[in-house]
C-alpha positions as CSV (number, residue, x, y, z in Angstrom):
1,M,152.0,101.8,147.7
2,M,151.6,105.2,148.9
3,A,153.3,106.3,152.2
4,Q,151.2,106.7,155.3
5,G,149.7,110.1,155.7
6,T,149.9,111.1,152.1
7,D,146.1,111.3,151.7
8,A,145.6,113.4,154.8
9,P,144.3,116.9,154.0
10,H,146.6,119.9,154.6
11,S,145.7,122.5,157.3
12,P,146.0,126.2,156.6
13,D,149.2,126.3,158.6
14,D,150.8,123.5,156.5
15,R,150.6,125.6,153.3
16,T,153.9,126.7,151.7
17,P,154.7,130.5,151.3
18,A,154.1,130.1,147.5
19,A,150.8,128.5,148.1
20,G,149.8,131.2,150.6
21,L,150.7,133.9,148.0
22,R,148.6,132.2,145.4
23,W,145.7,132.1,147.9
24,R,146.0,135.8,148.6
25,L,146.3,136.9,145.0
26,G,143.4,134.6,143.9
27,Y,140.6,137.0,144.8
28,P,142.0,140.1,143.1
29,F,142.8,138.0,140.1
30,A,139.2,136.7,139.9
31,I,138.0,140.3,140.1
32,L,140.3,141.3,137.3
33,V,139.1,138.3,135.1
34,L,135.5,139.4,135.7
35,L,136.1,143.1,134.7
36,V,138.1,142.2,131.6
37,S,135.7,139.6,130.4
38,L,132.7,141.9,131.0
39,G,134.4,144.6,129.0
40,L,135.1,142.3,126.1
41,V,131.5,141.0,126.2
42,F,130.0,144.5,126.1
43,S,132.3,145.6,123.3
44,A,131.5,142.5,121.2
45,W,127.8,143.0,121.9
46,N,127.8,146.6,120.8
47,N,129.6,145.9,117.5
48,A,127.3,143.0,116.7
49,R,124.3,145.2,117.4
50,E,125.5,147.9,115.1
51,R,126.1,145.4,112.3
52,E,122.7,143.8,112.7
53,L,120.9,147.1,112.6
54,E,122.8,148.0,109.3
55,L,121.9,144.6,107.8
56,A,118.2,145.0,108.9
57,E,118.0,148.5,107.4
58,S,119.4,147.2,104.1
59,Q,116.9,144.3,104.1
60,F,114.1,146.8,104.9
61,H,115.0,149.0,101.9
62,S,115.2,146.0,99.6
63,T,111.8,144.7,100.8
64,V,109.9,147.9,100.5
65,G,111.3,148.4,97.0
66,K,110.0,145.0,96.1
67,L,106.6,145.9,97.6
68,A,106.4,149.1,95.4
69,S,107.4,147.0,92.4
70,L,104.6,144.6,93.1
71,V,102.1,147.4,93.1
72,Q,103.4,148.7,89.8
73,L,103.2,145.2,88.4
74,R,99.6,144.8,89.5
75,L,98.6,148.1,87.8
76,T,100.5,147.0,84.7
77,S,98.4,143.9,84.7
78,F,95.2,146.0,84.8
79,D,96.6,148.1,81.9
80,I,97.2,145.0,79.8
81,T,93.7,143.8,80.5
82,L,92.2,147.2,79.4
83,R,94.3,147.2,76.2
84,G,93.0,143.8,75.3
85,G,89.4,145.2,75.6
86,A,90.4,148.2,73.5
87,S,91.7,145.8,70.9
88,L,88.3,144.1,70.8
89,F,86.6,147.5,70.1
90,A,89.2,148.3,67.5
91,A,88.6,145.0,65.8
92,L,84.8,145.1,65.8
93,K,82.9,148.3,64.9
94,W,80.6,147.9,67.8
95,P,80.9,144.6,69.9
96,S,77.7,143.2,71.1
97,P,77.0,142.6,74.8
98,E,77.7,138.9,74.2
99,H,81.1,139.7,72.7
100,W,82.0,141.7,75.7
101,R,80.7,139.2,78.2
102,S,82.7,136.4,76.4
103,Y,85.8,138.5,76.6
104,T,85.5,139.2,80.3
105,D,84.5,135.6,81.2
106,G,87.7,134.4,79.5
107,L,89.8,136.7,81.7
108,A,88.4,135.2,84.9
109,L,88.6,138.5,86.6
110,Q,87.3,137.4,90.0
111,G,90.0,134.8,90.3
112,R,92.9,136.8,88.9
113,F,92.1,140.3,90.1
114,P,89.6,140.1,93.1
115,S,90.1,143.9,93.7
116,L,88.5,144.8,90.3
117,A,84.9,145.7,90.6
118,G,84.4,145.0,86.9
119,L,85.6,145.7,83.4
120,G,83.5,148.1,81.3
121,F,83.2,150.4,78.3
122,A,82.0,154.0,78.3
123,A,81.0,155.7,75.1
124,Y,82.2,159.2,74.1
125,A,79.2,161.1,72.6
126,D,77.7,164.5,72.1
127,P,73.8,164.8,72.4
128,S,73.2,163.7,68.8
129,K,75.5,160.8,69.0
130,L,74.1,159.8,72.4
131,A,70.6,159.7,70.8
132,R,71.9,157.4,68.0
133,L,73.5,155.2,70.6
134,Q,70.3,154.9,72.6
135,L,68.4,153.9,69.4
136,L,71.1,151.4,68.5
137,I,70.9,149.7,72.0
138,R,67.1,149.6,71.8
139,D,67.1,148.2,68.2
140,T,69.5,145.4,69.2
141,G,66.9,144.2,71.8
142,N,68.7,145.4,75.0
143,G,65.9,147.7,76.2
144,R,65.9,151.4,76.9
145,F,69.3,152.9,77.7
146,N,68.9,155.8,80.3
147,V,71.8,158.1,81.1
148,H,72.1,159.6,84.6
149,P,72.5,162.1,86.1
150,H,70.0,163.8,83.8
151,G,70.6,167.0,82.1
152,L,71.9,168.5,78.8
153,R,75.7,168.6,78.5
154,P,78.1,169.2,75.6
155,Q,79.7,165.8,76.0
156,Y,78.8,162.5,77.6
157,G,80.7,159.5,78.8
158,P,78.0,157.0,79.9
159,I,78.8,153.4,80.9
160,V,77.4,151.1,78.2
161,Y,78.9,147.7,79.2
162,L,80.1,146.6,82.6
163,E,80.9,143.0,83.5
164,P,80.3,140.9,85.5
165,H,76.5,141.4,85.7
166,T,76.2,141.8,89.4
167,A,73.5,143.9,91.1
168,E,76.1,146.6,91.9
169,N,77.4,146.8,88.4
170,L,73.9,146.9,86.8
171,R,73.3,150.0,89.1
172,A,76.3,151.7,87.5
173,V,75.3,151.1,83.8
174,G,74.2,154.4,82.2
175,Y,76.1,156.5,84.7
176,D,77.7,159.5,82.8
177,M,81.3,159.5,84.2
178,Y,82.1,162.5,82.1
179,S,79.8,164.6,84.3
180,E,82.1,164.1,87.4
181,P,85.2,166.3,87.4
182,V,87.8,163.8,88.7
183,R,86.7,161.1,86.3
184,Q,86.4,163.6,83.5
185,A,90.0,164.8,84.0
186,A,91.4,161.2,83.7
187,M,89.1,160.5,80.7
188,R,90.1,163.7,78.9
189,A,93.8,163.0,79.6
190,A,93.5,159.5,78.2
191,M,91.7,160.7,75.1
192,D,94.2,163.5,74.3
193,N,97.3,161.5,75.0
194,G,96.2,158.1,73.6
195,Q,97.5,156.4,76.8
196,T,96.0,154.8,79.8
197,R,95.2,157.3,82.6
198,M,94.1,156.9,86.2
199,T,91.8,159.1,88.3
200,G,92.4,160.5,91.7
201,M,90.5,159.0,94.6
202,V,86.7,158.7,94.0
203,H,83.8,156.7,95.4
204,L,82.6,154.1,93.0
205,V,79.0,154.1,91.9
206,Q,78.8,150.4,92.7
207,D,79.4,151.1,96.4
208,G,76.0,152.8,96.7
209,G,77.2,155.8,98.7
210,R,79.6,153.9,101.0
211,E,82.8,155.9,101.3
212,I,85.3,153.3,100.2
213,P,88.4,154.7,98.4
214,G,88.3,153.8,94.7
215,L,90.2,154.5,91.5
216,L,89.5,154.0,87.8
217,L,91.8,153.3,84.9
218,Y,90.8,154.5,81.4
219,T,92.2,153.3,78.0
220,P,91.0,155.3,75.0
221,V,89.3,153.6,72.0
222,Y,89.4,155.3,68.6
223,D,87.5,154.6,65.4
224,T,90.9,154.1,63.6
225,S,93.3,151.2,64.1
226,L,96.1,153.5,65.1
227,P,95.8,156.6,67.4
228,P,95.5,159.9,65.5
229,G,98.5,162.2,65.5
230,N,97.3,165.1,67.7
231,A,94.8,165.8,70.4
232,I,92.2,167.4,68.0
233,Q,92.3,164.4,65.7
234,R,92.0,162.1,68.7
235,R,88.9,163.8,70.0
236,Q,87.3,163.7,66.5
237,A,88.1,159.9,66.2
238,M,87.2,159.1,69.8
239,K,84.8,156.1,70.3
240,G,85.0,155.7,74.0
241,W,87.0,154.2,76.9
242,V,87.6,150.7,78.2
243,Y,87.8,151.2,81.9
244,A,88.3,149.3,85.1
245,P,87.0,150.4,88.6
246,F,88.8,149.0,91.6
247,H,89.1,149.5,95.4
248,V,92.5,150.9,96.5
249,D,92.8,149.0,99.7
250,T,91.9,145.6,98.2
251,M,94.3,146.1,95.3
252,L,97.2,147.1,97.4
253,Q,96.7,144.3,99.9
254,A,96.5,141.7,97.1
255,A,99.5,143.1,95.3
256,V,102.0,143.2,98.3
257,E,100.7,140.0,100.0
258,P,103.4,137.6,98.5
259,A,106.3,139.7,99.9
260,K,105.0,141.6,102.8
261,G,106.3,140.8,106.3
262,N,106.1,143.1,109.4
263,E,106.5,146.3,107.3
264,R,103.7,148.9,107.5
265,M,102.7,150.9,104.4
266,R,101.0,154.2,103.7
267,V,100.2,155.4,100.1
268,V,99.6,159.1,99.4
269,D,98.5,160.6,96.1
270,V,100.7,163.7,95.8
271,T,99.7,164.7,92.2
272,D,97.6,167.6,93.4
273,P,98.5,170.2,95.9
274,A,96.0,168.8,98.3
275,Q,97.6,165.4,99.0
276,V,95.2,162.5,99.6
277,V,95.9,159.4,101.7
278,L,94.8,156.5,99.5
279,Y,95.7,153.7,101.9
280,A,97.3,153.3,105.4
281,D,97.9,150.1,107.4
282,P,96.1,150.2,110.6
283,A,99.0,149.3,112.8
284,I,101.5,152.1,111.9
285,G,103.0,153.0,115.3
286,E,104.8,156.1,116.5
287,V,108.0,154.3,117.2
288,N,109.8,153.0,114.1
289,T,113.4,151.9,113.8
290,F,113.5,152.5,110.1
291,T,111.4,154.6,107.7
292,H,111.6,155.0,103.9
293,S,109.7,156.9,101.2
294,L,109.4,156.3,97.5
295,Q,107.7,158.4,94.8
296,L,106.4,156.6,91.7
297,S,104.3,157.7,88.7
298,F,101.4,155.6,87.6
299,Y,99.3,156.5,84.6
300,G,99.4,160.3,85.1
301,R,99.3,160.2,88.9
302,R,102.2,160.4,91.4
303,W,102.1,158.3,94.5
304,R,104.3,158.4,97.5
305,F,104.9,155.2,99.4
306,D,105.8,155.6,103.1
307,F,107.1,152.4,104.7
308,F,107.5,151.9,108.5
309,S,109.5,149.1,110.1
310,G,107.9,149.2,113.5
311,P,109.9,148.8,116.8
312,E,113.2,147.0,117.1
313,R,111.7,143.7,118.0
314,T,110.0,143.5,114.6
315,A,112.4,145.5,112.5
316,A,115.5,143.6,113.6
317,P,114.4,140.3,115.3
318,Q,117.9,139.0,115.4
319,L,118.7,141.7,118.1
320,A,116.9,139.4,120.5
321,T,119.5,136.7,119.8
322,I,122.3,139.2,120.2
323,N,120.8,140.3,123.6
324,K,120.7,136.6,124.6
325,L,124.3,136.3,123.7
326,L,125.0,139.3,125.9
327,V,123.3,137.6,128.8
328,A,125.2,134.4,128.0
329,G,128.5,136.4,127.9
330,I,127.7,138.0,131.2
331,G,127.0,134.5,132.6
332,A,130.2,133.2,131.1
333,S,132.1,136.0,132.8
334,L,130.5,135.2,136.1
335,L,131.4,131.6,135.5
336,L,135.0,132.4,134.9
337,F,135.0,134.5,138.1
338,A,133.6,131.5,140.0
339,L,136.2,129.2,138.5
340,A,139.0,131.5,139.4
341,W,137.6,131.8,142.9
342,M,137.4,128.0,143.2
343,L,141.0,127.3,142.0
344,A,142.3,127.2,145.6
345,S,140.1,124.2,146.4
346,T,140.7,122.3,143.1
347,E,143.8,120.4,144.3
348,A,142.1,118.8,147.4
349,R,139.0,118.0,145.3
350,A,141.2,116.3,142.6
351,Q,142.9,114.2,145.2
352,R,139.6,113.1,146.7
353,I,138.3,112.2,143.2
354,A,141.6,110.2,142.5
355,R,141.0,108.2,145.7
356,D,137.4,107.5,144.7
357,M,138.4,106.4,141.2
358,T,141.1,104.1,142.5
359,A,138.5,102.4,144.8
360,S,136.1,102.1,141.9
361,Y,138.8,100.5,139.7
362,R,139.5,98.0,142.4
363,R,135.8,97.1,142.7
364,S,135.5,96.8,138.9
365,E,138.6,94.5,138.9
366,Q,137.0,92.4,141.6
367,R,133.7,92.1,139.6
368,F,135.7,91.0,136.5
369,R,137.6,88.4,138.5
370,N,134.3,87.0,140.0
371,S,132.7,86.8,136.6
372,M,135.7,84.9,135.3
373,R,135.8,82.5,138.2
374,Y,132.1,81.6,138.5
375,S,131.1,81.7,134.8
376,G,129.7,78.5,133.3
377,I,131.4,79.4,130.0
378,G,135.1,78.8,129.6
379,K,137.1,82.1,129.5
380,A,140.8,82.8,129.0
381,L,143.0,86.0,128.7
382,L,145.5,86.0,125.8
383,D,148.6,88.1,125.2
384,A,149.6,89.6,121.9
385,R,151.2,86.3,120.7
386,G,148.1,84.3,121.5
387,N,149.5,82.6,124.6
388,I,147.2,81.9,127.6
389,V,147.7,84.3,130.5
390,E,144.9,83.3,132.8
391,V,141.9,80.9,132.6
392,N,138.8,80.2,134.7
393,P,137.7,76.8,136.1
394,S,135.1,76.2,133.4
395,F,137.9,76.5,130.7
396,T,140.0,73.9,132.5
397,T,136.9,71.6,132.6
398,I,136.3,71.9,128.9
399,V,139.9,71.3,127.8
400,G,140.5,68.6,130.5
401,R,143.7,70.2,131.8
402,E,144.9,72.0,134.9
403,A,145.3,75.8,135.0
404,Q,149.0,75.7,135.7
405,D,149.6,73.5,132.6
406,L,147.7,76.0,130.4
407,V,149.3,79.3,131.4
408,G,151.9,80.3,128.8
409,Q,150.7,77.7,126.3
410,P,149.4,79.0,122.8
411,L,145.7,78.6,122.5
412,A,146.3,77.2,118.9
413,D,148.0,74.1,120.4
414,L,144.7,73.1,122.1
415,L,142.8,73.0,118.8
416,D,142.6,70.1,116.4
417,T,145.1,70.7,113.5
418,V,143.0,68.9,111.0
419,D,140.6,71.9,110.8
420,S,140.5,73.5,107.3
421,E,140.5,77.0,108.8
422,P,143.5,77.8,111.0
423,L,143.0,79.8,114.2
424,R,143.8,83.5,113.7
425,T,145.6,85.0,116.7
426,A,148.4,87.5,116.2
427,Q,147.4,87.9,112.5
428,M,143.9,89.1,113.6
429,N,145.4,92.2,115.4
430,P,145.0,94.6,112.5
431,V,141.3,93.7,112.0
432,L,140.5,93.9,115.7
433,D,142.5,97.1,116.3
434,E,140.8,98.8,113.3
435,Q,137.2,97.7,113.9
436,G,137.3,97.0,117.7
437,G,134.7,94.2,117.0
438,V,134.1,90.7,118.1
439,V,135.2,87.6,116.0
440,R,133.3,84.3,116.3
441,T,134.4,80.9,114.9
442,T,133.6,77.2,115.6
443,R,136.5,74.8,116.0
444,T,137.3,71.4,117.4
445,L,139.7,70.7,120.2
446,R,141.1,67.4,121.5
447,R,141.1,66.9,125.2
448,R,144.0,65.2,127.0
449,D,141.9,62.0,127.3
450,G,141.5,61.9,123.5
451,D,137.9,63.1,123.4
452,V,137.2,65.5,120.5
453,R,134.8,68.4,121.3
454,H,133.2,71.1,119.1
455,V,133.7,74.5,120.6
456,Q,132.5,78.0,119.7
457,L,135.3,80.6,120.2
458,T,134.4,84.3,120.7
459,F,137.4,86.7,120.6
460,A,136.9,90.2,122.0
461,P,139.6,92.9,122.6
462,V,140.2,94.1,126.2
463,P,141.9,97.3,127.4
464,N,145.6,96.9,128.0
465,D,147.3,98.5,130.9
466,P,150.9,99.6,130.7
467,G,153.2,96.7,131.6
468,N,150.4,94.2,131.2
469,D,150.4,92.1,128.0
470,V,146.7,91.0,128.1
471,V,145.1,92.2,124.9
472,R,142.2,89.7,124.2
473,L,139.5,87.8,126.0
474,V,138.4,84.5,124.4
475,Q,135.2,82.6,125.5
476,V,135.0,78.9,124.8
477,D,131.5,77.4,124.7
478,D,131.2,73.6,124.3
479,V,128.7,73.1,121.4
480,S,129.3,69.4,120.7
481,E,125.7,68.3,121.4
482,R,124.4,71.1,119.2
483,V,126.7,70.1,116.3
484,R,125.6,66.5,116.6
485,A,121.9,67.6,116.5
486,E,122.6,69.8,113.4
487,S,124.3,66.9,111.7
488,A,121.3,64.6,112.4
489,V,119.0,67.3,111.0
490,Q,121.1,67.7,107.8
491,A,121.1,63.9,107.4
492,L,117.3,63.8,107.7
493,N,117.0,66.6,105.2
494,R,119.1,64.7,102.7
495,T,116.9,61.6,103.2
496,L,113.8,63.7,102.6
497,E,115.3,65.3,99.5
498,A,116.1,61.8,98.1
499,R,112.5,60.7,98.8
500,V,111.1,63.8,97.1
501,A,113.3,63.2,94.1
502,A,112.2,59.6,93.9
503,R,108.5,60.5,94.1
504,T,109.0,63.2,91.5
505,R,110.5,60.6,89.1
506,E,107.6,58.3,89.8
507,L,105.1,61.1,89.2
508,S,106.8,61.9,85.9
509,E,106.7,58.3,84.8
510,A,103.0,58.1,85.8
511,N,102.3,61.2,83.7
512,R,104.1,59.7,80.7
513,E,102.2,56.4,81.1
514,L,98.9,58.3,81.5
515,E,99.6,60.2,78.3
516,S,100.4,57.0,76.5
517,F,97.3,55.4,77.9
518,A,95.1,58.4,76.7
519,Y,96.4,58.1,73.2
520,S,96.0,54.3,73.2
521,V,92.5,54.5,74.5
522,S,91.7,57.2,71.9
523,H,93.1,55.0,69.1
524,D,91.4,51.8,70.3
525,L,88.1,53.5,70.8
526,R,88.1,55.3,67.5
527,A,88.6,52.1,65.4
528,P,85.3,50.4,66.5
529,L,83.5,53.7,66.5
530,R,84.5,54.3,62.8
531,A,83.4,50.8,62.0
532,I,80.0,51.3,63.7
533,E,79.5,54.6,62.0
534,G,80.6,53.3,58.6
535,F,78.4,50.2,58.6
536,S,75.4,52.1,60.0
537,R,75.8,54.7,57.2
538,I,76.0,51.9,54.5
539,L,73.0,50.2,56.1
540,G,71.1,53.5,55.9
541,E,72.1,54.2,52.4
542,R,71.7,50.8,50.8
543,H,69.1,49.0,52.9
544,A,66.9,51.7,54.3
545,G,64.0,50.4,52.3
546,A,64.1,47.1,54.0
547,L,63.6,48.8,57.4
548,D,60.4,50.2,58.8
549,Q,60.2,53.6,60.4
550,T,61.2,52.2,63.8
551,G,64.2,50.5,62.4
552,R,65.4,53.7,60.6
553,D,64.9,55.7,63.8
554,Y,67.0,53.2,65.7
555,L,69.7,53.4,63.0
556,E,69.7,57.2,63.2
557,R,70.1,57.0,67.0
558,V,73.1,54.7,66.6
559,R,74.8,57.1,64.2
560,K,74.2,60.1,66.6
561,A,75.5,58.1,69.5
562,T,78.7,57.2,67.6
563,G,79.1,60.9,66.7
564,R,78.7,62.0,70.3
565,M,81.1,59.3,71.4
566,G,83.7,60.7,69.0
567,E,83.2,64.2,70.3
568,L,83.6,63.0,73.9
569,I,86.9,61.3,73.0
570,D,88.1,64.6,71.3
571,A,87.1,66.5,74.5
572,L,89.0,64.1,76.7
573,L,92.1,64.4,74.6
574,K,91.8,68.2,74.7
575,L,91.4,68.2,78.5
576,S,94.5,65.9,78.7
577,R,96.6,68.2,76.5
578,I,95.7,71.3,78.7
579,G,97.4,69.6,81.7
580,R,100.5,68.5,79.8
581,S,101.4,71.4,77.5
582,G,104.1,73.9,78.5
583,L,103.2,77.5,79.3
584,N,104.2,80.4,77.0
585,L,103.8,83.3,79.4
586,E,103.3,86.8,78.1
587,D,101.4,90.0,78.8
588,V,97.9,89.6,77.3
589,D,95.3,92.2,76.4
590,F,92.4,90.5,78.1
591,S,89.8,93.0,76.8
592,A,90.9,92.4,73.2
593,L,90.8,88.7,73.8
594,A,87.2,88.9,75.0
595,E,86.2,91.1,72.1
596,E,87.8,88.5,69.7
597,V,85.8,85.6,71.3
598,G,82.6,87.7,71.3
599,A,83.0,88.5,67.6
600,G,83.5,84.8,66.8
601,L,80.3,83.9,68.6
602,A,78.3,86.6,66.9
603,D,79.6,85.5,63.4
604,A,78.7,81.9,64.1
605,N,75.2,82.8,65.2
606,P,74.2,85.9,63.2
607,E,70.5,85.4,64.1
608,R,71.2,85.9,67.8
609,K,71.0,89.5,69.3
610,V,73.2,89.4,72.4
611,E,74.4,92.6,74.2
612,L,78.1,92.1,74.8
613,R,79.8,94.3,77.4
614,V,83.6,94.1,77.7
615,Q,85.4,96.3,80.2
616,P,88.3,98.1,78.5
617,G,91.9,98.1,79.7
618,M,91.9,94.6,81.2
619,R,95.3,92.9,81.1
620,A,96.6,89.6,82.4
621,R,99.8,87.6,82.4
622,G,99.6,84.0,81.1
623,D,99.5,81.7,78.1
624,R,97.5,83.5,75.4
625,A,96.3,80.3,73.8
626,L,95.0,78.8,77.1
627,L,93.4,82.1,78.1
628,L,91.7,82.2,74.7
629,T,90.3,78.6,75.3
630,L,89.2,79.7,78.8
631,L,87.2,82.7,77.5
632,D,85.9,80.6,74.6
633,N,84.4,78.1,77.0
634,L,83.1,80.6,79.6
635,M,81.6,83.0,77.0
636,G,80.4,80.1,74.8
637,N,78.5,78.7,77.8
638,A,77.0,82.2,78.5
639,W,76.0,82.5,74.8
640,K,74.4,79.0,74.8
641,F,72.5,79.4,78.1
642,T,71.1,82.8,77.1
643,G,69.5,81.2,74.0
644,N,66.0,81.3,75.5
645,T,66.4,84.8,77.0
646,P,64.6,87.6,75.0
647,A,67.1,90.4,75.9
648,A,70.3,88.4,76.3
649,R,73.3,90.1,77.9
650,L,76.9,88.9,78.4
651,E,79.4,90.9,80.4
652,V,83.2,90.4,80.9
653,G,84.9,92.6,83.5
654,M,87.4,92.9,86.2
655,E,87.3,94.1,89.9
656,M,89.8,94.5,92.7
657,D,89.3,92.4,95.8
658,A,90.1,93.5,99.4
659,Q,93.7,92.4,99.0
660,G,94.2,94.5,95.9
661,S,94.3,91.5,93.5
662,A,92.6,91.5,90.1
663,E,89.5,89.3,89.9
664,F,87.9,88.7,86.5
665,F,84.3,87.7,85.9
666,V,82.0,86.5,83.1
667,R,78.3,87.2,83.8
668,D,75.1,86.5,81.9
669,N,71.3,86.7,82.4
670,G,70.5,83.3,81.0
671,A,69.1,80.1,82.4
672,G,71.3,80.1,85.6
673,F,71.6,77.1,87.9
674,D,70.9,76.0,91.4
675,A,73.6,77.2,93.7
676,G,73.5,73.9,95.6
677,Y,75.0,72.1,92.6
678,A,77.8,74.7,92.0
679,D,80.5,72.2,93.1
680,K,79.5,69.8,90.3
681,L,80.0,72.3,87.5
682,F,83.7,71.8,87.2
683,R,83.7,68.0,87.2
684,P,84.1,66.3,83.8
685,F,80.8,65.0,82.2
686,Q,78.7,66.7,85.0
687,R,75.8,68.6,83.6
688,L,72.9,70.4,85.2
689,H,70.7,70.6,82.1
690,S,69.4,68.0,79.7
691,Q,71.0,67.4,76.3
692,D,67.8,68.3,74.5
693,E,67.5,71.6,76.4
694,F,71.1,72.7,76.1
695,P,73.5,70.4,74.1
696,G,77.1,69.9,75.3
697,H,79.7,67.4,76.6
698,G,80.3,68.5,80.2
699,I,84.0,69.1,79.5
700,G,84.1,72.9,79.0
701,L,84.1,74.0,82.6
702,A,86.5,71.2,83.6
703,S,88.9,72.6,81.0
704,V,88.4,76.1,82.4
705,K,89.2,75.0,85.9
706,R,92.3,73.1,84.6
707,I,93.6,76.2,82.8
708,I,93.1,78.5,85.8
709,E,94.9,75.9,88.1
710,R,97.7,75.9,85.5
711,H,98.0,79.6,86.1
712,G,98.0,79.3,89.9
713,G,94.5,80.8,90.3
714,Q,91.0,79.9,91.5
715,I,87.5,80.0,90.1
716,A,84.0,80.1,91.7
717,A,80.5,80.2,90.3
718,S,77.3,81.7,91.5
719,G,73.8,82.0,90.1
720,S,70.1,81.1,90.5
721,P,67.6,79.5,88.1
722,G,66.3,81.9,85.6
723,Q,68.5,84.8,86.9
724,G,71.8,84.1,85.1
725,A,75.2,82.9,86.3
726,T,78.5,84.6,87.2
727,F,81.9,83.0,87.0
728,R,84.7,84.8,89.0
729,F,88.4,83.7,88.7
730,K,91.9,84.9,89.6
731,L,95.2,84.3,87.8
732,G,98.1,83.8,90.2
733,E,101.6,82.4,89.7
734,P,101.6,80.0,86.7
735,V,102.5,76.4,87.4
736,D,104.5,74.6,84.7
737,P,104.1,70.8,84.7
738,A,107.6,70.4,83.3
739,S,109.1,72.2,86.3
740,D,106.9,70.2,88.7
741,A,108.1,66.9,87.3
742,G,111.7,67.9,87.4
């Protein structure tokens, strides 16, 4: 216990000389900490800023180089496209408009190169060759070919083909590009060098006078497969140019779009002394952190790419983070200053917090004591050896002993030693210490009065104070009544299982007796039927003359009745076998099975013309033989009941219901039935039509229902008289009678 007056706060006069010195030096020390920390923060910020600017500049140079490469790649793609067109003119002496249109359609220009205004061919001709070209175009049925601008010139380069056939491109057909100096320079250079050449900036004819910067690429086409050796030979062998007009801005924007960020670009044609700006981004500002210029040559022209980074916030966005770190560093410096300033009052505050924590610990201890004392569940504190240190009143009530008799006694001594699982105490320490979890077990304990009780023990670790050997809390809950109730439920379950087994054996025996009865009835019924049939046949063959017409008619009816009786016996046996036979489950091609049944019906009745529709791709899982019988009955019924229908139709298909399960159906347009009698269809010997109208035994649909039930499914029928019938069924989880009986 602390001495009186220890907790009283010190007055300024009670401070020791050393404490007073620390108080006087605290303020200058806090100022020194602030200045040093601010200096370190500003130095680190400046170094980080310089490194970030260097990194941003390097990334800027890398990005703009990639942008220029993308432009070069796009122009190369144009060149490859032109060379393909030149190859077409080299392969064919003079391709027709259809050939050219087919080639350009295959390129899908609008999708691949939206900046291209088209792909065309311009002929190289003198006045006589131009006249022959006009006659050729007229003779091939393409109308009159007019060249504009009009006038007599030594050489012409008119546009002959231009795809796609838009209104703008049709306006350009016939335009003599050789008459315009900029275009003529590129066309002449391509012709003399045998290579693709590009013009300076022009305004395309397609734009109709709008001043939109445009360029044209020309690839020469010669009458020979290989370019001639010199310029004079090339001009003599010149056939024309495959060319591509395009808008500069659209081409550049489409080319750099995949890699362009905040960079701004300007493209200048520096081939001629009078430099021409081909393209410039609209947001090029006056303040740019980085700039970079590149000069590249494209098909006889030299372009200069000027790239601008913009201000720092876009050129080096990470500087904002560094500036935030500067603010954070300044804040941290101020925080250190505040902490140094507050060191003088830390001791008194720590003492006050210690007093508050002590009071809180005592309150927590009191709450734990109250929960132990007034809990309805038995609780005990154990030491490391499993001995009882403290118990609550409920624990003494459950074990039937006084608290003073329990303290110091091992908990294991209170439990019944006949339990198969010994109580784990000290040996549980590694598990509890490693996992820090709770262990539950159910045991029996014997009270002092000899009464045996079932209890559920819950062990939980508790914090251990120095000098205190309490390491575990155990809760003891008397569950004797619950154990007795569970034992009664288990005994009842065993009784019910025994009853189910007995009923199963009785059902198996009844099935065997029913099978024996079915075979006995079949044998006993067949013997007199064979006798009736035999004697009636002998009577008809030997004594028919002694009978009048009425007698012979009666005799014929007897023979037919015996035959029908035999068929009914066979149907009954077949129905019985369906319910008894085992299932051989496999994946079945239901469509192929339906086709097989349909083919059999058509072969048996070649005079019938029935339209059979079988949905392809249907599959099912089940016994193939039973499913074949199922389809044979359903499709056989549909075949039979469409006998009086002029345009008979039979359909087998599958649909998915709302739950996503497969539902098969067999549909016909035959006689149909009254929906009010649908429940009688699947009963044995129940028929909705007379024997004379549609012969049968009334067993087929009963067999179908039995097969579907064997497969764990359901069947339903719908229809109306004269409108046909539809049978819908599902196949679920198959049911094996052998497993049911066992």
